[in-house]
N, C-alpha and C positions, 0 to 999 in steps of 0.2 A: 503493500500500500504506500509506504513512505520511503523515499531516499533521503537520508540525513546527510547534509553537506556541512563540513566543518573546515573553515579556512585556517590553515596552520602555518606557523613559522616559529621554529625553536619552541615547540609547544608540548614536549613530552610530559612534563609534570602536570600541567593543567589538563591535558588530554585524558589521562588515566581516570580522573574523577568524572569527567563528562561521559566517557564511554561507559563507565559503571552505571551511570544514571539511565543509559539507553538500553541496558540489558533487559529490563522488564518489557520494553516495547518489542524487542527482538523475540523474546520467549512467547509473547502474546500473538506473534505473527503480524504485528503492525509495521515493523521496520523490515523492509526488504534488503536494504544495503546501507552502509555508512561509507561515505567517500571523503577522504581528506584531500583538500585542494591546497597543496603545499607550495610555499614560496621559496623553496631551497633550503630547508632545515639541515643543519649539520649535527644536531643532537640526535637523540634516539626516537624522534617522532615517528619515523617510518617503521621502526621496530615495534613500537607500542601499537601502531595501527595494524601491523602484520599479525601480532599475537592476538589482537581482538577481532581479526577477520575483516578488517576494513580494506577498501580499495584505496590505494595511495597514488595520487596523481601529482607529480612534480611538474608544475607548469611555469614557464617564464612569463614575464610581463606584469602589468599592474593587477591589483587585487580584483578589480571589476572584471577584467578579462579572464582571470583564473576562475572566478565564481561562475561566470557565464558559460565558460567551456565545460566546467564540471557539471553544471545543471543540464547542459545539452547531452551529456553522456549518461545522465541518471536514467535508471530503468523503470522508475515508478511514475505514476500519474500525479503524485503529490510530492512536494519538496519541503523539507524542514531544514532551515538554516539555523545553526547554533554556533556560538563562538567557543573556543577552547576555554575551559574553566566554568562553563555553564553547568549549574547544578539544578536539575529538575526535580520537583516533588513527585512522589510516587503516583499521585492521582493523574499525572499528565497522560498516561496511556489511555485511560477510559475517556478522558475529555477530548483528546485528539481524535480518537476513533469516532466518538459521537459527532464531533465537528465535521469530520470528513463525510460521514454517512448522511448528515442532515443539511449541511451548508450548501448554498448556491455557489457555483464555481467562481463567481466574481468576488466572493468574500475571502478574507484571509484572517489568520489568527495569530496572536502574540500571547505570550505568557505574562502573568502578573509578577511584577518585580517584588522580591523579598530580600531582606538583608542576609548576607552570608552567615552561616552558622545558626540560623533560625529556621525552623520548619514553618512557622507562621510569623508574619510581620506583626509588629506591635499595633495596637489599635490606632495610635496617632499616625504612624507611618502608613497604615492601611487607609485611613481617612484622607491623608494628603495625596496618596496615589489615586484614589477615587476622584478627588476633587480635580487633580491635574487632568485626568482622563475626561471628566465632565467638561472641563474648560477647553478641551481640544488639544491637549498636549500630545505630541507625536510619540509613538513608541520608539524605543532605542534598540539598536542592533543586539544588545545584551539580552533583550526579551525574546529573542528567537523570532522566527517567522515560519508559519505553516501556510503554504500556498499551492494551489493546483498548478501543475506544470504548464497547462494551457494558458492560465492567467498570467503566469510569469512571462511566457512568450509574448502574449498580447501587450504587456507593459514594456517589452524590450529588454527584460532581464536587468542584470547589473551592467552598468555602463563603464567601459574601460577608462574613459577620460575623467570620471568622477574622482575627486580627492578622497571622499569617503563613500565608496559605492554602496555599502549596506545602508547607511543613513539616507543616502540620496534615493534609493529604491523605496524606502519607507515613506519618504516625503511625496513621492509620486502616487502613492495609494490614496484614493479618496477616503476621507475620515469615516464616511458612512459604511465603507467596506471592511473596516477593521473591527474584529471581534477580540475582546480581551478575555482570555480563558481564566478561570478561577485558579487553576494550578499555578503554583509559584515557580519562579526561576531566580536563582541567586548566582552571583558571579564570584567564583573562588579566585583568590590572588596567589594561592600557593600551589 
């Protein structure tokens, strides 16, 4: 169902924790493949990916070009972009499956941001996040992106010339098309 795409560069330590969060999705049959779009890592990123059964694509060029080329090679009808160090709450599998099964193809999903080391955000942080979303704050690349491959193509995918291609893609999405899932995502720095 989903091809997970992770842009990597010297990401071995962060990658281990992110891949561990994806295991429930793989065992539930939700994840078809995980692809690492690598920018020339010299650490053990490729080895970590190999042990976890990921496809490793070392691609030259800017980040946008790497992500677009990787998405073009993805085998699934749905793409999920996450950054190394992304820590997904366990509930993500059921919510992602429900979203895919019920959403219109023009809709996309992002995860709710939570603080690293917490399974639930504090009430104040949760309130601020809801308020920001209500006021139209754009999601950040750290929140991941779940998008139909056909919609990704319609939008033109990641643009090679963009300084921050992930953020630029999120800006091109109509606010009305973005669904914020209840499942949290935190960003590990270790």
